[in-house]
PDB file of N, CA, C, O and CB in Angstrom:
ATOM      1  N   MET A   1       8.808  -5.362   3.014  1.00  0.00           N
ATOM      2  CA  MET A   1       8.420  -4.521   2.015  1.00  0.00           C
ATOM      3  C   MET A   1       9.283  -3.351   1.591  1.00  0.00           C
ATOM      4  O   MET A   1       8.985  -2.320   0.987  1.00  0.00           O
ATOM      5  CB  MET A   1       7.259  -4.079   2.364  1.00  0.00           C
ATOM      6  N   SER A   2      10.311  -3.744   2.022  1.00  0.00           N
ATOM      7  CA  SER A   2      11.687  -2.761   1.834  1.00  0.00           C
ATOM      8  C   SER A   2      12.001  -2.132   0.527  1.00  0.00           C
ATOM      9  O   SER A   2      12.907  -1.316   0.353  1.00  0.00           O
ATOM     10  CB  SER A   2      12.979  -3.557   2.109  1.00  0.00           C
ATOM     11  N   THR A   3      10.848  -2.754  -0.751  1.00  0.00           N
ATOM     12  CA  THR A   3      11.656  -2.014  -2.347  1.00  0.00           C
ATOM     13  C   THR A   3      10.762  -1.317  -2.351  1.00  0.00           C
ATOM     14  O   THR A   3       9.628  -1.619  -1.978  1.00  0.00           O
ATOM     15  CB  THR A   3      11.951  -2.803  -3.965  1.00  0.00           C
ATOM     16  N   PRO A   4      11.170  -0.129  -2.828  1.00  0.00           N
ATOM     17  CA  PRO A   4      10.444   1.362  -2.907  1.00  0.00           C
ATOM     18  C   PRO A   4       9.296   1.222  -4.054  1.00  0.00           C
ATOM     19  O   PRO A   4       9.189   0.290  -4.851  1.00  0.00           O
ATOM     20  CB  PRO A   4      11.655   2.716  -3.390  1.00  0.00           C
ATOM     21  N   PRO A   5       8.713   2.026  -3.978  1.00  0.00           N
ATOM     22  CA  PRO A   5       7.455   1.980  -5.051  1.00  0.00           C
ATOM     23  C   PRO A   5       8.168   2.035  -6.282  1.00  0.00           C
ATOM     24  O   PRO A   5       9.305   2.503  -6.360  1.00  0.00           O
ATOM     25  CB  PRO A   5       6.286   3.271  -4.974  1.00  0.00           C
ATOM     26  N   ASP A   6       7.374   1.456  -7.484  1.00  0.00           N
ATOM     27  CA  ASP A   6       8.115   1.706  -8.179  1.00  0.00           C
ATOM     28  C   ASP A   6       6.672   3.286  -8.961  1.00  0.00           C
ATOM     29  O   ASP A   6       6.744   4.057  -9.918  1.00  0.00           O
ATOM     30  CB  ASP A   6       8.790   0.071  -9.042  1.00  0.00           C
ATOM     31  N   HIS A   7       5.924   3.116  -8.208  1.00  0.00           N
ATOM     32  CA  HIS A   7       4.692   3.802  -9.398  1.00  0.00           C
ATOM     33  C   HIS A   7       3.788   4.631  -8.020  1.00  0.00           C
ATOM     34  O   HIS A   7       3.705   3.885  -7.044  1.00  0.00           O
ATOM     35  CB  HIS A   7       3.357   2.128 -10.587  1.00  0.00           C
ATOM     36  N   GLY A   8       3.210   5.838  -7.845  1.00  0.00           N
ATOM     37  CA  GLY A   8       2.446   5.651  -6.618  1.00  0.00           C
ATOM     38  C   GLY A   8       1.388   6.825  -7.442  1.00  0.00           C
ATOM     39  O   GLY A   8       1.435   6.861  -8.672  1.00  0.00           O
ATOM     40  N   GLY A   9       0.719   7.494  -6.903  1.00  0.00           N
ATOM     41  CA  GLY A   9      -0.095   9.236  -7.720  1.00  0.00           C
ATOM     42  C   GLY A   9      -0.977   8.336  -6.737  1.00  0.00           C
ATOM     43  O   GLY A   9      -0.959   7.342  -6.011  1.00  0.00           O
ATOM     44  N   PRO A  10      -2.145   9.900  -7.464  1.00  0.00           N
ATOM     45  CA  PRO A  10      -3.697   9.823  -6.365  1.00  0.00           C
ATOM     46  C   PRO A  10      -4.618   8.822  -7.000  1.00  0.00           C
ATOM     47  O   PRO A  10      -5.832   8.849  -6.797  1.00  0.00           O
ATOM     48  CB  PRO A  10      -4.750  11.484  -6.259  1.00  0.00           C
ATOM     49  N   GLY A  11      -3.993   7.887  -7.817  1.00  0.00           N
ATOM     50  CA  GLY A  11      -5.272   7.320  -7.985  1.00  0.00           C
ATOM     51  C   GLY A  11      -4.384   5.650  -7.551  1.00  0.00           C
ATOM     52  O   GLY A  11      -5.031   4.603  -7.522  1.00  0.00           O
ATOM     53  N   ALA A  12      -3.666   5.670  -7.408  1.00  0.00           N
ATOM     54  CA  ALA A  12      -2.758   4.774  -6.593  1.00  0.00           C
ATOM     55  C   ALA A  12      -3.228   3.783  -5.137  1.00  0.00           C
ATOM     56  O   ALA A  12      -2.513   2.967  -4.555  1.00  0.00           O
ATOM     57  CB  ALA A  12      -1.697   5.794  -6.147  1.00  0.00           C
ATOM     58  N   ILE A  13      -4.776   4.209  -4.779  1.00  0.00           N
ATOM     59  CA  ILE A  13      -5.090   3.890  -4.195  1.00  0.00           C
ATOM     60  C   ILE A  13      -6.301   3.564  -3.983  1.00  0.00           C
ATOM     61  O   ILE A  13      -6.789   3.269  -2.892  1.00  0.00           O
ATOM     62  CB  ILE A  13      -4.686   4.259  -3.813  1.00  0.00           C
ATOM     63  N   ALA A  14      -7.053   3.619  -5.440  1.00  0.00           N
ATOM     64  CA  ALA A  14      -7.651   3.299  -5.926  1.00  0.00           C
ATOM     65  C   ALA A  14      -7.944   1.645  -6.572  1.00  0.00           C
ATOM     66  O   ALA A  14      -8.871   0.917  -6.928  1.00  0.00           O
ATOM     67  CB  ALA A  14      -7.483   4.154  -6.375  1.00  0.00           C
ATOM     68  N   ASP A  15      -6.328   1.662  -6.421  1.00  0.00           N
ATOM     69  CA  ASP A  15      -6.200  -0.251  -7.991  1.00  0.00           C
ATOM     70  C   ASP A  15      -5.763  -0.638  -7.567  1.00  0.00           C
ATOM     71  O   ASP A  15      -4.598  -0.518  -7.188  1.00  0.00           O
ATOM     72  CB  ASP A  15      -5.538  -0.697  -9.571  1.00  0.00           C
ATOM     73  N   VAL A  16      -6.838  -1.595  -7.362  1.00  0.00           N
ATOM     74  CA  VAL A  16      -7.810  -2.846  -6.293  1.00  0.00           C
ATOM     75  C   VAL A  16      -6.385  -4.467  -7.054  1.00  0.00           C
ATOM     76  O   VAL A  16      -6.489  -5.669  -6.812  1.00  0.00           O
ATOM     77  CB  VAL A  16     -10.697  -3.138  -7.230  1.00  0.00           C
ATOM     78  N   ALA A  17      -5.486  -3.900  -7.758  1.00  0.00           N
ATOM     79  CA  ALA A  17      -5.382  -5.534  -7.962  1.00  0.00           C
ATOM     80  C   ALA A  17      -4.171  -4.989  -7.176  1.00  0.00           C
ATOM     81  O   ALA A  17      -3.967  -5.506  -6.078  1.00  0.00           O
ATOM     82  CB  ALA A  17      -5.295  -6.564  -9.690  1.00  0.00           C
ATOM     83  N   ARG A  18      -3.190  -3.833  -7.674  1.00  0.00           N
ATOM     84  CA  ARG A  18      -2.121  -3.759  -7.022  1.00  0.00           C
ATOM     85  C   ARG A  18      -2.051  -4.331  -5.354  1.00  0.00           C
ATOM     86  O   ARG A  18      -1.445  -5.245  -4.795  1.00  0.00           O
ATOM     87  CB  ARG A  18      -1.840  -2.396  -7.195  1.00  0.00           C
ATOM     88  N   VAL A  19      -3.078  -3.196  -4.883  1.00  0.00           N
ATOM     89  CA  VAL A  19      -3.467  -3.289  -3.221  1.00  0.00           C
ATOM     90  C   VAL A  19      -3.655  -4.861  -2.787  1.00  0.00           C
ATOM     91  O   VAL A  19      -3.457  -5.271  -1.643  1.00  0.00           O
ATOM     92  CB  VAL A  19      -5.086  -2.408  -2.857  1.00  0.00           C
ATOM     93  N   ARG A  20      -4.133  -5.789  -4.054  1.00  0.00           N
ATOM     94  CA  ARG A  20      -4.124  -6.692  -3.185  1.00  0.00           C
ATOM     95  C   ARG A  20      -3.373  -7.331  -3.755  1.00  0.00           C
ATOM     96  O   ARG A  20      -3.925  -8.399  -4.020  1.00  0.00           O
ATOM     97  CB  ARG A  20      -5.148  -7.242  -2.773  1.00  0.00           C
ATOM     98  N   ALA A  21      -2.301  -7.302  -4.151  1.00  0.00           N
ATOM     99  CA  ALA A  21      -1.394  -8.001  -4.632  1.00  0.00           C
ATOM    100  C   ALA A  21       0.083  -7.649  -4.035  1.00  0.00           C
ATOM    101  O   ALA A  21       1.055  -8.388  -4.195  1.00  0.00           O
ATOM    102  CB  ALA A  21      -1.532  -7.858  -6.014  1.00  0.00           C
ATOM    103  N   LEU A  22       0.115  -6.197  -3.197  1.00  0.00           N
ATOM    104  CA  LEU A  22       0.910  -6.552  -1.825  1.00  0.00           C
ATOM    105  C   LEU A  22      -0.111  -7.005  -1.233  1.00  0.00           C
ATOM    106  O   LEU A  22       0.032  -8.225  -1.319  1.00  0.00           O
ATOM    107  CB  LEU A  22       1.673  -5.419  -0.944  1.00  0.00           C
ATOM    108  N   LEU A  23      -1.218  -6.767  -0.590  1.00  0.00           N
ATOM    109  CA  LEU A  23      -0.854  -7.438   0.689  1.00  0.00           C
ATOM    110  C   LEU A  23      -1.254  -8.908   0.157  1.00  0.00           C
ATOM    111  O   LEU A  23      -2.376  -8.976   0.658  1.00  0.00           O
ATOM    112  CB  LEU A  23      -1.737  -6.839   2.172  1.00  0.00           C
ATOM    113  N   ILE A  24      -1.120  -9.853  -0.372  1.00  0.00           N
ATOM    114  CA  ILE A  24      -0.667 -10.999  -0.693  1.00  0.00           C
ATOM    115  C   ILE A  24       0.384 -11.481  -0.777  1.00  0.00           C
ATOM    116  O   ILE A  24       0.706 -12.663  -0.657  1.00  0.00           O
ATOM    117  CB  ILE A  24      -0.944 -11.215  -1.404  1.00  0.00           C
ATOM    118  N   ASP A  25       1.250 -10.209  -1.081  1.00  0.00           N
ATOM    119  CA  ASP A  25       2.788 -10.772  -1.159  1.00  0.00           C
ATOM    120  C   ASP A  25       2.640 -10.766   0.556  1.00  0.00           C
ATOM    121  O   ASP A  25       2.548 -11.901   1.024  1.00  0.00           O
ATOM    122  CB  ASP A  25       4.304  -9.564  -2.086  1.00  0.00           C
ATOM    123  N   ALA A  26       2.612  -9.870   1.355  1.00  0.00           N
ATOM    124  CA  ALA A  26       3.111  -9.818   2.845  1.00  0.00           C
ATOM    125  C   ALA A  26       2.353 -10.778   3.637  1.00  0.00           C
ATOM    126  O   ALA A  26       2.700 -10.955   4.804  1.00  0.00           O
ATOM    127  CB  ALA A  26       2.947  -8.380   3.519  1.00  0.00           C
ATOM    128  N   ALA A  27       1.460 -11.360   3.204  1.00  0.00           N
ATOM    129  CA  ALA A  27       1.141 -12.600   3.742  1.00  0.00           C
ATOM    130  C   ALA A  27       1.566 -13.995   3.797  1.00  0.00           C
ATOM    131  O   ALA A  27       1.481 -14.927   4.597  1.00  0.00           O
ATOM    132  CB  ALA A  27       0.334 -12.694   3.451  1.00  0.00           C
ATOM    133  N   ARG A  28       2.264 -13.688   2.147  1.00  0.00           N
ATOM    134  CA  ARG A  28       3.317 -14.946   1.378  1.00  0.00           C
ATOM    135  C   ARG A  28       4.246 -14.983   3.213  1.00  0.00           C
ATOM    136  O   ARG A  28       4.108 -15.807   4.116  1.00  0.00           O
ATOM    137  CB  ARG A  28       4.776 -14.099  -0.709  1.00  0.00           C
ATOM    138  N   GLU A  29       5.290 -13.514   3.138  1.00  0.00           N
ATOM    139  CA  GLU A  29       5.582 -13.348   3.627  1.00  0.00           C
ATOM    140  C   GLU A  29       6.122 -13.675   5.651  1.00  0.00           C
ATOM    141  O   GLU A  29       7.150 -13.644   6.327  1.00  0.00           O
ATOM    142  CB  GLU A  29       5.168 -12.887   2.918  1.00  0.00           C
ATOM    143  N   GLY A  30       4.762 -13.936   5.827  1.00  0.00           N
ATOM    144  CA  GLY A  30       4.211 -13.429   7.436  1.00  0.00           C
ATOM    145  C   GLY A  30       4.586 -12.334   8.067  1.00  0.00           C
ATOM    146  O   GLY A  30       4.939 -12.176   9.236  1.00  0.00           O
ATOM    147  N   GLN A  31       4.443 -11.338   6.893  1.00  0.00           N
ATOM    148  CA  GLN A  31       4.479  -9.951   7.356  1.00  0.00           C
ATOM    149  C   GLN A  31       2.941  -9.124   7.667  1.00  0.00           C
ATOM    150  O   GLN A  31       1.978  -8.982   6.912  1.00  0.00           O
ATOM    151  CB  GLN A  31       5.302  -9.188   6.190  1.00  0.00           C
ATOM    152  N   ALA A  32       3.108  -8.746   8.818  1.00  0.00           N
ATOM    153  CA  ALA A  32       2.673  -7.518   8.767  1.00  0.00           C
ATOM    154  C   ALA A  32       2.035  -6.798   8.303  1.00  0.00           C
ATOM    155  O   ALA A  32       1.600  -7.909   8.001  1.00  0.00           O
ATOM    156  CB  ALA A  32       3.082  -7.111   8.716  1.00  0.00           C
ATOM    157  N   LEU A  33       1.269  -5.795   7.744  1.00  0.00           N
ATOM    158  CA  LEU A  33       1.101  -4.480   6.787  1.00  0.00           C
ATOM    159  C   LEU A  33       0.036  -3.859   8.030  1.00  0.00           C
ATOM    160  O   LEU A  33      -0.907  -4.455   8.551  1.00  0.00           O
ATOM    161  CB  LEU A  33       0.282  -4.784   4.816  1.00  0.00           C
ATOM    162  N   THR A  34       0.521  -2.485   8.304  1.00  0.00           N
ATOM    163  CA  THR A  34      -0.602  -1.509   8.125  1.00  0.00           C
ATOM    164  C   THR A  34      -0.611  -0.562   7.152  1.00  0.00           C
ATOM    165  O   THR A  34      -0.167  -0.946   6.070  1.00  0.00           O
ATOM    166  CB  THR A  34      -0.781  -0.831   9.164  1.00  0.00           C
ATOM    167  N   TYR A  35      -0.877   0.240   7.199  1.00  0.00           N
ATOM    168  CA  TYR A  35      -2.108   0.977   7.172  1.00  0.00           C
ATOM    169  C   TYR A  35      -1.230   2.278   6.025  1.00  0.00           C
ATOM    170  O   TYR A  35      -1.414   2.869   4.961  1.00  0.00           O
ATOM    171  CB  TYR A  35      -2.811   1.528   9.088  1.00  0.00           C
ATOM    172  N   SER A  36      -0.299   2.171   7.055  1.00  0.00           N
ATOM    173  CA  SER A  36       1.336   2.984   6.695  1.00  0.00           C
ATOM    174  C   SER A  36       2.110   2.942   5.898  1.00  0.00           C
ATOM    175  O   SER A  36       2.796   3.809   5.355  1.00  0.00           O
ATOM    176  CB  SER A  36       2.233   2.871   7.327  1.00  0.00           C
ATOM    177  N   GLY A  37       1.981   1.275   5.730  1.00  0.00           N
ATOM    178  CA  GLY A  37       2.693   0.822   5.297  1.00  0.00           C
ATOM    179  C   GLY A  37       2.131   0.636   3.912  1.00  0.00           C
ATOM    180  O   GLY A  37       2.685   0.228   2.891  1.00  0.00           O
ATOM    181  N   LEU A  38       1.422   0.865   4.035  1.00  0.00           N
ATOM    182  CA  LEU A  38       0.993   0.192   2.494  1.00  0.00           C
ATOM    183  C   LEU A  38       0.313   1.305   1.657  1.00  0.00           C
ATOM    184  O   LEU A  38       0.031   1.312   0.458  1.00  0.00           O
ATOM    185  CB  LEU A  38      -0.212  -1.193   2.617  1.00  0.00           C
ATOM    186  N   LEU A  39       0.085   2.464   2.841  1.00  0.00           N
ATOM    187  CA  LEU A  39       0.479   3.775   1.786  1.00  0.00           C
ATOM    188  C   LEU A  39       1.489   3.731   0.937  1.00  0.00           C
ATOM    189  O   LEU A  39       1.585   3.525  -0.273  1.00  0.00           O
ATOM    190  CB  LEU A  39       0.833   4.970   2.429  1.00  0.00           C
ATOM    191  N   LEU A  40       2.743   4.127   2.404  1.00  0.00           N
ATOM    192  CA  LEU A  40       3.808   3.745   1.697  1.00  0.00           C
ATOM    193  C   LEU A  40       4.445   3.325   0.746  1.00  0.00           C
ATOM    194  O   LEU A  40       5.152   4.076   0.074  1.00  0.00           O
ATOM    195  CB  LEU A  40       4.031   3.427   1.929  1.00  0.00           C
ATOM    196  N   ALA A  41       4.312   1.954   0.485  1.00  0.00           N
ATOM    197  CA  ALA A  41       4.084   0.782  -1.188  1.00  0.00           C
ATOM    198  C   ALA A  41       3.588   1.120  -2.216  1.00  0.00           C
ATOM    199  O   ALA A  41       3.986   1.024  -3.377  1.00  0.00           O
ATOM    200  CB  ALA A  41       3.192  -0.414  -1.200  1.00  0.00           C
ATOM    201  N   LEU A  42       2.265   1.722  -1.577  1.00  0.00           N
ATOM    202  CA  LEU A  42       1.694   2.920  -2.578  1.00  0.00           C
ATOM    203  C   LEU A  42       2.378   3.822  -3.347  1.00  0.00           C
ATOM    204  O   LEU A  42       2.342   4.047  -4.556  1.00  0.00           O
ATOM    205  CB  LEU A  42       1.010   3.767  -1.954  1.00  0.00           C
ATOM    206  N   GLY A  43       2.991   4.292  -2.475  1.00  0.00           N
ATOM    207  CA  GLY A  43       3.821   6.308  -3.094  1.00  0.00           C
ATOM    208  C   GLY A  43       3.132   6.929  -2.621  1.00  0.00           C
ATOM    209  O   GLY A  43       2.424   7.552  -3.413  1.00  0.00           O
ATOM    210  N   HIS A  44       2.818   7.229  -0.862  1.00  0.00           N
ATOM    211  CA  HIS A  44       1.492   8.003  -0.281  1.00  0.00           C
ATOM    212  C   HIS A  44       2.601   8.006   0.842  1.00  0.00           C
ATOM    213  O   HIS A  44       3.557   7.245   0.989  1.00  0.00           O
ATOM    214  CB  HIS A  44      -0.367   7.197  -0.055  1.00  0.00           C
ATOM    215  N   GLY A  45       1.960   9.689   2.006  1.00  0.00           N
ATOM    216  CA  GLY A  45       2.432   9.388   3.600  1.00  0.00           C
ATOM    217  C   GLY A  45       1.513   8.758   3.839  1.00  0.00           C
ATOM    218  O   GLY A  45       1.128   7.996   2.953  1.00  0.00           O
ATOM    219  N   PHE A  46       0.920   8.795   4.870  1.00  0.00           N
ATOM    220  CA  PHE A  46       0.524   8.596   5.796  1.00  0.00           C
ATOM    221  C   PHE A  46      -0.323   9.390   5.911  1.00  0.00           C
ATOM    222  O   PHE A  46       0.104  10.541   5.814  1.00  0.00           O
ATOM    223  CB  PHE A  46       1.199   8.484   6.541  1.00  0.00           C
ATOM    224  N   THR A  47      -2.000   9.254   6.183  1.00  0.00           N
ATOM    225  CA  THR A  47      -2.951  10.780   7.070  1.00  0.00           C
ATOM    226  C   THR A  47      -4.610  10.600   6.784  1.00  0.00           C
ATOM    227  O   THR A  47      -5.399  10.640   5.840  1.00  0.00           O
ATOM    228  CB  THR A  47      -2.432  12.760   6.152  1.00  0.00           C
ATOM    229  N   ARG A  48      -4.599  10.424   7.920  1.00  0.00           N
ATOM    230  CA  ARG A  48      -7.172   9.861   7.883  1.00  0.00           C
ATOM    231  C   ARG A  48      -7.213   9.583   6.827  1.00  0.00           C
ATOM    232  O   ARG A  48      -7.107   8.500   6.251  1.00  0.00           O
ATOM    233  CB  ARG A  48      -8.951  11.274   8.030  1.00  0.00           C
ATOM    234  N   PRO A  49      -7.432  10.920   6.382  1.00  0.00           N
ATOM    235  CA  PRO A  49      -8.531  11.293   4.581  1.00  0.00           C
ATOM    236  C   PRO A  49      -7.501   9.893   3.877  1.00  0.00           C
ATOM    237  O   PRO A  49      -8.295   8.998   3.589  1.00  0.00           O
ATOM    238  CB  PRO A  49      -8.088  13.794   3.267  1.00  0.00           C
ATOM    239  N   LYS A  50      -6.183   9.502   3.565  1.00  0.00           N
ATOM    240  CA  LYS A  50      -5.692   8.384   2.597  1.00  0.00           C
ATOM    241  C   LYS A  50      -6.261   7.511   3.333  1.00  0.00           C
ATOM    242  O   LYS A  50      -7.148   6.956   2.684  1.00  0.00           O
ATOM    243  CB  LYS A  50      -4.133   8.111   2.270  1.00  0.00           C
ATOM    244  N   MET A  51      -6.143   6.939   4.859  1.00  0.00           N
ATOM    245  CA  MET A  51      -6.366   6.339   5.611  1.00  0.00           C
ATOM    246  C   MET A  51      -7.988   5.242   5.447  1.00  0.00           C
ATOM    247  O   MET A  51      -8.179   4.026   5.417  1.00  0.00           O
ATOM    248  CB  MET A  51      -6.154   7.323   6.550  1.00  0.00           C
ATOM    249  N   ARG A  52      -8.674   6.172   5.392  1.00  0.00           N
ATOM    250  CA  ARG A  52     -10.003   5.823   4.926  1.00  0.00           C
ATOM    251  C   ARG A  52     -10.524   6.114   3.478  1.00  0.00           C
ATOM    252  O   ARG A  52     -11.735   6.192   3.269  1.00  0.00           O
ATOM    253  CB  ARG A  52     -10.850   6.448   5.775  1.00  0.00           C
ATOM    254  N   ALA A  53     -10.103   6.187   3.024  1.00  0.00           N
ATOM    255  CA  ALA A  53      -9.950   6.231   1.125  1.00  0.00           C
ATOM    256  C   ALA A  53      -8.961   4.623   0.581  1.00  0.00           C
ATOM    257  O   ALA A  53      -8.993   4.260  -0.594  1.00  0.00           O
ATOM    258  CB  ALA A  53      -8.604   8.170   0.509  1.00  0.00           C
ATOM    259  N   LEU A  54      -8.236   3.922   1.554  1.00  0.00           N
ATOM    260  CA  LEU A  54      -7.630   2.985   1.477  1.00  0.00           C
ATOM    261  C   LEU A  54      -8.940   1.525   1.791  1.00  0.00           C
ATOM    262  O   LEU A  54      -8.573   0.350   1.769  1.00  0.00           O
ATOM    263  CB  LEU A  54      -6.340   3.294   2.493  1.00  0.00           C
TER     264      LEU A  54
END
């Protein structure tokens, strides 16, 4: 997941198709994906409220 996010914003957390695609890509690559890493891929920094929203 070294590729920078192509877009982010408040709605990125709620973009189920995008979150699902990121999770599937990580699984295909055999990579663990943390909440922090997923939030970063969505264009956000890690915060507990965002983690809970995710």
